[in-house]
C-alpha positions as a Markdown table, in Angstrom:
| # | Residue | x | y | z |
|---|---|---|---|---|
| 1 | Unk | 45.1 | 133.9 | 83.6 |
| 2 | Unk | 43.1 | 131.5 | 85.8 |
| 3 | Unk | 44.6 | 128.6 | 83.8 |
| 4 | Unk | 48.2 | 130.0 | 84.4 |
| 5 | Unk | 47.5 | 130.2 | 88.1 |
| 6 | Unk | 46.4 | 126.6 | 88.1 |
| 7 | Unk | 49.7 | 125.6 | 86.4 |
| 8 | Unk | 51.6 | 127.6 | 89.1 |
| 9 | Unk | 49.7 | 126.1 | 92.0 |
| 10 | Unk | 50.4 | 122.5 | 90.7 |
| 11 | Unk | 54.1 | 123.3 | 90.1 |
| 12 | Unk | 54.4 | 124.9 | 93.5 |
| 13 | Unk | 53.0 | 121.9 | 95.5 |
| 14 | Unk | 54.9 | 119.3 | 93.4 |
| 15 | Unk | 58.2 | 121.2 | 93.7 |
| 16 | Unk | 57.9 | 121.5 | 97.5 |
| 17 | Unk | 57.2 | 117.8 | 97.7 |
| 18 | Unk | 60.4 | 117.1 | 95.6 |
| 19 | Unk | 62.8 | 119.4 | 97.5 |
| 20 | Unk | 63.6 | 116.9 | 100.4 |
| 21 | Unk | 64.9 | 114.5 | 97.7 |
| 22 | Unk | 67.6 | 117.0 | 96.8 |
| 23 | Unk | 69.0 | 117.5 | 100.3 |
| 24 | Unk | 72.8 | 117.6 | 100.0 |
| 25 | Unk | 72.7 | 117.7 | 96.2 |
| 26 | Unk | 72.6 | 120.3 | 93.5 |
| 27 | Unk | 70.0 | 120.3 | 90.7 |
| 28 | Unk | 68.7 | 122.2 | 87.7 |
| 29 | Unk | 65.3 | 123.3 | 86.5 |
| 30 | Unk | 65.7 | 120.5 | 83.8 |
| 31 | Unk | 66.1 | 118.0 | 86.7 |
| 32 | Unk | 62.8 | 119.2 | 88.2 |
| 33 | Unk | 61.1 | 119.0 | 84.8 |
| 34 | Unk | 62.3 | 115.4 | 84.3 |
| 35 | Unk | 61.1 | 114.4 | 87.8 |
| 36 | Unk | 57.6 | 115.9 | 87.0 |
| 37 | Unk | 57.5 | 114.4 | 83.6 |
| 38 | Unk | 57.5 | 117.7 | 81.8 |
| 39 | Unk | 59.2 | 117.5 | 78.4 |
| 40 | Unk | 60.1 | 120.0 | 75.6 |
| 41 | Unk | 56.9 | 119.7 | 73.7 |
| 42 | Unk | 54.9 | 122.8 | 72.8 |
| 43 | Unk | 52.1 | 121.8 | 75.0 |
| 44 | Unk | 54.5 | 121.6 | 78.0 |
| 45 | Unk | 55.6 | 125.2 | 77.7 |
| 46 | Unk | 53.1 | 126.5 | 80.3 |
| 47 | Unk | 54.3 | 123.9 | 82.8 |
| 48 | Unk | 58.0 | 124.8 | 82.2 |
| 49 | Unk | 57.1 | 128.5 | 82.6 |
| 50 | Unk | 55.3 | 127.7 | 85.9 |
| 51 | Unk | 58.3 | 125.7 | 87.2 |
| 52 | Unk | 60.8 | 128.4 | 86.5 |
| 53 | Unk | 58.5 | 131.0 | 88.1 |
| 54 | Unk | 58.2 | 128.8 | 91.3 |
| 55 | Unk | 62.0 | 128.4 | 91.5 |
| 56 | Unk | 62.5 | 132.2 | 91.0 |
| 57 | Unk | 60.0 | 133.0 | 93.8 |
| 58 | Unk | 61.3 | 130.6 | 96.4 |
| 59 | Unk | 64.9 | 131.9 | 95.8 |
| 60 | Unk | 64.3 | 135.6 | 95.4 |
| 61 | Unk | 60.8 | 136.5 | 96.6 |
| 62 | Unk | 60.3 | 134.4 | 99.7 |
| 63 | Unk | 61.3 | 136.1 | 103.0 |
| 64 | Unk | 63.2 | 132.9 | 103.9 |
| 65 | Unk | 64.4 | 131.5 | 100.6 |
| 66 | Unk | 64.2 | 127.7 | 100.3 |
| 67 | Unk | 66.9 | 127.5 | 97.6 |
| 68 | Unk | 70.2 | 129.1 | 96.8 |
| 69 | Unk | 72.0 | 129.4 | 93.5 |
| 70 | Unk | 75.4 | 127.6 | 93.0 |
| 71 | Unk | 76.7 | 128.4 | 89.5 |
| 72 | Unk | 73.9 | 127.5 | 87.2 |
| 73 | Unk | 72.3 | 125.0 | 89.6 |
| 74 | Unk | 70.3 | 125.1 | 92.8 |
| 75 | Unk | 70.7 | 123.7 | 96.3 |
| 76 | Unk | 68.6 | 123.6 | 99.4 |
| 77 | Unk | 69.2 | 126.3 | 102.0 |
| 78 | Unk | 70.3 | 124.3 | 105.1 |
| 79 | Unk | 68.7 | 125.9 | 108.1 |
| 80 | Unk | 69.2 | 123.1 | 110.7 |
| 81 | Unk | 71.8 | 124.1 | 113.2 |
| 82 | Unk | 73.8 | 121.3 | 114.9 |
| 83 | Unk | 74.2 | 122.9 | 118.3 |
| 84 | Unk | 76.8 | 121.4 | 120.6 |
| 85 | Unk | 75.3 | 120.3 | 124.0 |
| 86 | Unk | 77.5 | 121.2 | 126.9 |
| 87 | Unk | 74.9 | 120.3 | 129.6 |
| 88 | Unk | 76.0 | 116.7 | 129.9 |
| 89 | Unk | 79.3 | 115.5 | 131.3 |
| 90 | Unk | 81.9 | 114.2 | 128.8 |
| 91 | Unk | 81.9 | 110.5 | 128.4 |
| 92 | Unk | 85.0 | 108.6 | 129.5 |
| 93 | Unk | 87.6 | 107.9 | 126.8 |
| 94 | Unk | 86.9 | 111.0 | 124.7 |
| 95 | Unk | 90.3 | 110.6 | 123.0 |
| 96 | Unk | 90.8 | 108.3 | 120.1 |
| 97 | Unk | 94.1 | 106.6 | 120.6 |
| 98 | Unk | 95.7 | 105.1 | 117.5 |
| 99 | Unk | 98.6 | 102.6 | 117.0 |
| 100 | Unk | 101.0 | 103.7 | 114.3 |
| 101 | Unk | 103.4 | 101.8 | 112.0 |
| 102 | Unk | 106.7 | 101.1 | 113.8 |
| 103 | Unk | 109.9 | 99.2 | 113.3 |
| 104 | Unk | 108.8 | 95.6 | 113.9 |
| 105 | Unk | 112.3 | 94.2 | 114.2 |
| 106 | Unk | 114.2 | 97.2 | 115.7 |
| 107 | Unk | 111.6 | 98.9 | 118.0 |
| 108 | Unk | 112.1 | 102.2 | 116.1 |
| 109 | Unk | 109.1 | 104.6 | 116.1 |
| 110 | Unk | 107.7 | 107.8 | 114.7 |
| 111 | Unk | 106.5 | 108.6 | 118.2 |
| 112 | Unk | 103.0 | 109.8 | 117.1 |
| 113 | Unk | 101.2 | 107.9 | 119.8 |
| 114 | Unk | 102.9 | 110.2 | 122.4 |
| 115 | Unk | 103.0 | 113.4 | 120.4 |
| 116 | Unk | 99.6 | 113.6 | 118.6 |
| 117 | Unk | 96.1 | 113.6 | 120.1 |
| 118 | Unk | 93.0 | 112.4 | 118.2 |
| 119 | Unk | 89.3 | 112.5 | 118.9 |
| 120 | Unk | 86.3 | 110.7 | 117.3 |
| 121 | Unk | 85.6 | 112.2 | 114.0 |
| 122 | Unk | 89.2 | 113.2 | 113.2 |
| 123 | Unk | 91.0 | 112.5 | 110.0 |
| 124 | Unk | 94.6 | 111.7 | 108.9 |
| 125 | Unk | 95.7 | 112.5 | 105.3 |
| 126 | Unk | 98.6 | 110.8 | 103.6 |
| 127 | Unk | 100.1 | 112.3 | 100.4 |
| 128 | Unk | 102.4 | 109.8 | 99.0 |
| 129 | Unk | 104.5 | 109.5 | 95.8 |
| 130 | Unk | 103.8 | 106.4 | 93.7 |
| 131 | Unk | 105.1 | 103.2 | 95.2 |
| 132 | Unk | 106.7 | 105.0 | 98.2 |
| 133 | Unk | 104.7 | 103.5 | 101.1 |
| 134 | Unk | 101.1 | 104.7 | 101.0 |
| 135 | Unk | 99.6 | 101.2 | 101.0 |
| 136 | Unk | 102.2 | 99.9 | 103.4 |
| 137 | Unk | 101.2 | 102.7 | 105.8 |
| 138 | Unk | 97.5 | 102.0 | 105.4 |
| 139 | Unk | 97.8 | 98.2 | 105.8 |
| 140 | Unk | 100.0 | 98.6 | 108.9 |
| 141 | Unk | 97.3 | 100.9 | 110.4 |
| 142 | Unk | 94.6 | 98.3 | 109.7 |
| 143 | Unk | 96.6 | 95.5 | 111.2 |
| 144 | Unk | 97.7 | 97.6 | 114.3 |
| 145 | Unk | 94.2 | 98.8 | 115.1 |
| 146 | Unk | 91.8 | 96.0 | 114.1 |
| 147 | Unk | 91.8 | 94.6 | 117.7 |
| 148 | Unk | 90.6 | 97.9 | 119.3 |
| 149 | Unk | 88.3 | 99.3 | 116.5 |
| 150 | Unk | 86.1 | 98.1 | 113.7 |
| 151 | Unk | 88.3 | 98.8 | 110.8 |
| 152 | Unk | 87.0 | 99.1 | 107.2 |
| 153 | Unk | 89.7 | 99.2 | 104.5 |
| 154 | Unk | 88.5 | 100.7 | 101.2 |
| 155 | Unk | 90.8 | 99.6 | 98.4 |
| 156 | Unk | 90.9 | 101.0 | 94.9 |
| 157 | Unk | 93.3 | 98.4 | 93.6 |
| 158 | Unk | 93.1 | 95.0 | 95.4 |
| 159 | Unk | 91.1 | 92.0 | 94.5 |
| 160 | Unk | 91.0 | 88.9 | 96.7 |
| 161 | Unk | 94.0 | 87.2 | 95.1 |
| 162 | Unk | 96.3 | 90.3 | 95.2 |
| 163 | Unk | 95.2 | 91.2 | 98.8 |
| 164 | Unk | 95.9 | 87.7 | 100.1 |
| 165 | Unk | 99.3 | 87.8 | 98.4 |
| 166 | Unk | 100.1 | 91.1 | 100.0 |
| 167 | Unk | 99.0 | 90.0 | 103.5 |
| 168 | Unk | 100.9 | 86.7 | 103.2 |
| 169 | Unk | 104.1 | 88.8 | 104.0 |
| 170 | Unk | 102.7 | 90.1 | 107.3 |
| 171 | Unk | 104.5 | 87.8 | 109.7 |
| 172 | Unk | 103.5 | 89.9 | 112.7 |
| 173 | Unk | 100.2 | 91.1 | 114.2 |
| 174 | Unk | 97.0 | 89.4 | 115.3 |
| 175 | Unk | 94.8 | 90.2 | 112.3 |
| 176 | Unk | 93.5 | 86.8 | 111.0 |
| 177 | Unk | 90.0 | 85.6 | 111.7 |
| 178 | Unk | 89.8 | 82.1 | 110.6 |
| 179 | Unk | 90.4 | 82.2 | 106.8 |
| 180 | Unk | 89.6 | 85.9 | 106.7 |
| 181 | Unk | 90.6 | 89.0 | 108.5 |
| 182 | Unk | 89.7 | 90.9 | 111.6 |
| 183 | Unk | 89.0 | 94.0 | 109.5 |
| 184 | Unk | 86.6 | 94.6 | 106.6 |
| 185 | Unk | 88.0 | 94.9 | 103.1 |
| 186 | Unk | 85.8 | 96.8 | 100.6 |
| 187 | Unk | 86.6 | 97.4 | 96.9 |
| 188 | Unk | 85.7 | 101.0 | 96.1 |
| 189 | Unk | 86.9 | 103.7 | 93.7 |
| 190 | Unk | 84.3 | 106.4 | 93.9 |
| 191 | Unk | 81.5 | 107.8 | 96.1 |
| 192 | Unk | 83.5 | 107.5 | 99.3 |
| 193 | Unk | 81.2 | 110.0 | 101.1 |
| 194 | Unk | 78.3 | 107.5 | 100.7 |
| 195 | Unk | 80.5 | 104.6 | 101.7 |
| 196 | Unk | 81.8 | 106.1 | 104.9 |
| 197 | Unk | 78.2 | 107.1 | 105.7 |
| 198 | Unk | 77.5 | 103.4 | 106.0 |
| 199 | Unk | 80.3 | 102.9 | 108.5 |
| 200 | Unk | 80.2 | 106.2 | 110.5 |
| 201 | Unk | 81.6 | 104.6 | 113.7 |
| 202 | Unk | 84.4 | 102.6 | 112.1 |
| 203 | Unk | 88.1 | 103.3 | 111.6 |
| 204 | Unk | 87.8 | 104.0 | 107.9 |
| 205 | Unk | 90.9 | 103.8 | 105.7 |
| 206 | Unk | 90.6 | 104.9 | 102.0 |
| 207 | Unk | 93.5 | 103.7 | 99.9 |
| 208 | Unk | 93.3 | 105.8 | 97.7 |
| 209 | Unk | 91.2 | 108.6 | 96.1 |
| 210 | Unk | 91.8 | 109.5 | 92.5 |
| 211 | Unk | 90.1 | 112.5 | 90.8 |
| 212 | Unk | 90.4 | 112.9 | 87.1 |
| 213 | Unk | 89.1 | 116.4 | 86.9 |
| 214 | Unk | 88.6 | 119.4 | 89.3 |
| 215 | Unk | 91.5 | 118.5 | 91.6 |
| 216 | Unk | 91.0 | 121.7 | 93.5 |
| 217 | Unk | 87.8 | 120.1 | 94.9 |
| 218 | Unk | 89.8 | 117.4 | 96.7 |
| 219 | Unk | 90.0 | 119.2 | 100.0 |
| 220 | Unk | 86.2 | 119.9 | 99.8 |
| 221 | Unk | 85.6 | 116.2 | 99.1 |
| 222 | Unk | 87.7 | 115.1 | 102.1 |
| 223 | Unk | 85.7 | 117.5 | 104.3 |
| 224 | Unk | 82.4 | 116.0 | 103.0 |
| 225 | Unk | 83.7 | 112.5 | 103.8 |
| 226 | Unk | 84.9 | 113.5 | 107.2 |
| 227 | Unk | 81.5 | 115.0 | 108.0 |
| 228 | Unk | 79.9 | 111.6 | 107.6 |
| 229 | Unk | 81.8 | 110.2 | 110.6 |
| 230 | Unk | 80.0 | 109.9 | 113.9 |
| 231 | Unk | 82.3 | 108.2 | 116.4 |
| 232 | Unk | 84.8 | 106.8 | 113.9 |
| 233 | Unk | 88.1 | 107.9 | 112.4 |
| 234 | Unk | 89.1 | 108.6 | 108.8 |
| 235 | Unk | 92.4 | 107.9 | 107.0 |
| 236 | Unk | 92.7 | 109.2 | 103.4 |
| 237 | Unk | 95.5 | 108.3 | 101.1 |
| 238 | Unk | 96.3 | 110.6 | 98.1 |
| 239 | Unk | 98.8 | 110.6 | 95.3 |
| 240 | Unk | 101.6 | 113.2 | 95.5 |
| 241 | Unk | 103.9 | 114.3 | 92.7 |
| 242 | Unk | 107.6 | 114.2 | 93.5 |
| 243 | Unk | 108.0 | 117.9 | 92.7 |
| 244 | Unk | 105.1 | 118.9 | 94.9 |
| 245 | Unk | 105.1 | 119.5 | 98.6 |
| 246 | Unk | 101.5 | 118.4 | 99.1 |
| 247 | Unk | 99.2 | 115.8 | 97.6 |
| 248 | Unk | 97.1 | 116.2 | 94.4 |
| 249 | Unk | 94.5 | 118.8 | 95.2 |
| 250 | Unk | 96.9 | 121.3 | 96.5 |
| 251 | Unk | 96.9 | 123.1 | 99.9 |
| 252 | Unk | 93.2 | 122.6 | 100.2 |
| 253 | Unk | 93.9 | 118.9 | 101.1 |
| 254 | Unk | 95.3 | 120.2 | 104.4 |
| 255 | Unk | 92.1 | 121.9 | 105.5 |
| 256 | Unk | 90.4 | 119.0 | 107.2 |
| 257 | Unk | 93.4 | 117.0 | 108.3 |
| 258 | Unk | 94.1 | 116.5 | 112.0 |
| 259 | Unk | 97.4 | 114.9 | 111.0 |
| 260 | Unk | 98.9 | 115.4 | 107.5 |
| 261 | Unk | 102.0 | 113.5 | 106.4 |
| 262 | Unk | 103.7 | 113.0 | 103.1 |
| 263 | Unk | 105.7 | 110.0 | 102.0 |
| 264 | Unk | 108.6 | 110.2 | 99.5 |
| 265 | Unk | 111.6 | 107.8 | 99.0 |
| 266 | Unk | 112.4 | 106.6 | 102.5 |
| 267 | Unk | 111.2 | 110.0 | 103.9 |
| 268 | Unk | 108.1 | 111.0 | 105.9 |
| 269 | Unk | 107.3 | 114.7 | 106.4 |
| 270 | Unk | 104.8 | 116.0 | 109.0 |
| 271 | Unk | 103.1 | 119.0 | 107.5 |
| 272 | Unk | 100.3 | 119.5 | 110.0 |
| 273 | Unk | 99.3 | 118.5 | 113.5 |
| 274 | Unk | 96.1 | 120.0 | 114.7 |
| 275 | Unk | 96.2 | 118.8 | 118.4 |
| 276 | Unk | 99.7 | 118.0 | 119.6 |
| 277 | Unk | 100.4 | 116.5 | 123.0 |
| 278 | Unk | 104.0 | 117.2 | 123.8 |
| 279 | Unk | 107.0 | 117.7 | 121.5 |
| 280 | Unk | 104.8 | 118.8 | 118.5 |
| 281 | Unk | 106.1 | 116.8 | 115.5 |
| 282 | Unk | 104.8 | 119.3 | 112.9 |
| 283 | Unk | 107.6 | 120.2 | 110.6 |
| 284 | Unk | 109.7 | 117.2 | 111.5 |
| 285 | Unk | 111.1 | 114.8 | 108.9 |
| 286 | Unk | 111.7 | 111.1 | 109.5 |
| 287 | Unk | 113.7 | 108.5 | 107.6 |
| 288 | Unk | 112.6 | 104.9 | 107.3 |
| 289 | Unk | 112.8 | 101.7 | 105.3 |
| 290 | Unk | 110.1 | 99.4 | 104.2 |
| 291 | Unk | 110.9 | 95.7 | 104.2 |
| 292 | Unk | 109.5 | 92.3 | 103.3 |
| 293 | Unk | 107.3 | 93.3 | 100.4 |
| 294 | Unk | 105.8 | 96.3 | 102.1 |
| 295 | Unk | 104.8 | 94.6 | 105.3 |
| 296 | Unk | 107.3 | 96.1 | 107.7 |
| 297 | Unk | 108.7 | 99.5 | 108.6 |
| 298 | Unk | 112.3 | 99.6 | 109.9 |
| 299 | Unk | 115.1 | 102.0 | 110.9 |
| 300 | Unk | 112.7 | 104.9 | 111.7 |
| 301 | Unk | 114.7 | 108.0 | 112.8 |
| 302 | Unk | 114.4 | 111.7 | 112.8 |
| 303 | Unk | 116.3 | 113.6 | 110.0 |
| 304 | Unk | 117.1 | 117.1 | 109.1 |
| 305 | Unk | 118.1 | 118.9 | 105.9 |
| 306 | Unk | 121.7 | 118.4 | 104.9 |
| 307 | Unk | 123.5 | 121.7 | 105.2 |
| 308 | Unk | 126.2 | 120.6 | 102.8 |
| 309 | Unk | 123.9 | 120.3 | 99.7 |
| 310 | Unk | 120.8 | 121.9 | 101.2 |
| 311 | Unk | 118.5 | 119.0 | 100.5 |
| 312 | Unk | 119.5 | 118.4 | 96.9 |
| 313 | Unk | 121.5 | 115.2 | 97.4 |
| 314 | Unk | 124.2 | 116.5 | 95.0 |
| 315 | Unk | 126.9 | 119.0 | 95.2 |
| 316 | Unk | 129.1 | 120.2 | 92.3 |
| 317 | Unk | 127.3 | 117.7 | 90.1 |
| 318 | Unk | 128.3 | 114.8 | 92.3 |
| 319 | Unk | 126.5 | 112.8 | 95.0 |
| 320 | Unk | 126.7 | 114.6 | 98.3 |
| 321 | Unk | 129.2 | 112.8 | 100.6 |
| 322 | Unk | 127.5 | 113.9 | 103.8 |
| 323 | Unk | 123.9 | 112.8 | 103.4 |
| 324 | Unk | 121.4 | 110.3 | 102.0 |
| 325 | Unk | 119.1 | 111.9 | 99.5 |
| 326 | Unk | 119.6 | 115.4 | 100.9 |
| 327 | Unk | 119.0 | 114.6 | 104.6 |
| 328 | Unk | 121.1 | 113.5 | 107.5 |
| 329 | Unk | 120.1 | 111.8 | 110.8 |
| 330 | Unk | 119.5 | 114.0 | 113.8 |
C-alpha cells in the first residue's frame, strides 16, 4: 500500500508539472505516459495505474477540476477570464478602415467602405467557386491596403515564380518595394492558427484553407484563428461548391465572420454584415468582371434576381432573353 501511494505521489507531481504544456491542446493518458517515459512493460503497470488514478481524481474528485473530458481525450479547464476594461477612454481611431477592390478603369465600386464598419480583430470570409475570383480579391486587398497596414499574405499555391508572374499584370497601385513587395508573402497550407499568432497585429490574408476531413470544424477553426489577432484583421478564403450557398464547412463558416461574401461566375453575394454603417449591403448581389489576368475588377454594379427565369438563366429550355446568368442590373 505504501508503495502504491509512492507511485501516486510521483505521478501527481509530474502530471501537475506537465499540464501547462497542454494548454490549448487535447491529450490522452497515453500522451502523459509517453511524456513520463512509462511504457507497456509489466513492470510499468503500477505507474500506469497511478497516472490513470491521478487523471480521474483531478477531473471528478477535485472541488475545482483541472481537466475536462472531450470525447476520449482531456483538456485543461480554462479559468482565466479576459475581462474588458471600461475604465480607460477609448483610443482614437478605434475603427479599422479597409480599402476594397474596385473598378480600376471605370471607377465602379461595391461600396463596402461606406456601408460596412470594421474594428481591430474582425474577420472577412470569402467563399468562392474554383477560379472565380478568390485570389484576385485577396491580392487586390493586399495591394490596396499595404500602404496603411502591415499586410501578410499566406498563400497555399504560389511559389516565387508564379507570384511574380501574377503580380506582373498589376499595372496599378503602389505595392513594390525595390525588387520585392510592400507586403509579406508566406507559403503556408496548414496550422494557420499558429501562423497568425506570429502576426497578431497585421492585416492577415489566408488564401486559402483546405480541410480534407471534418469539414464541419471549419467554422471552429476560423474562430480559433481569429482569436489569435490582437490589433490586426483577418481575411479567410475558402472553396465553395457551385451548388452550395456557403463555403465548404457549411453554415458554421458564417459564425465568426464580420463580413461574409461569396464569389461565383461574375457574381458577388453578401451573406452577412455584422456591423453596417448605412445602407446595409447584407443580402445584396453585385455583378462584376475580372480583367487583365486577374489583376483588375471592372463593371461593378448591383444586381437582382431575374423575374423572368427566377435566377435559372434559362426558360423553356432556352437561354433567358432578359438576364445574364439569372440576374439583371438594378
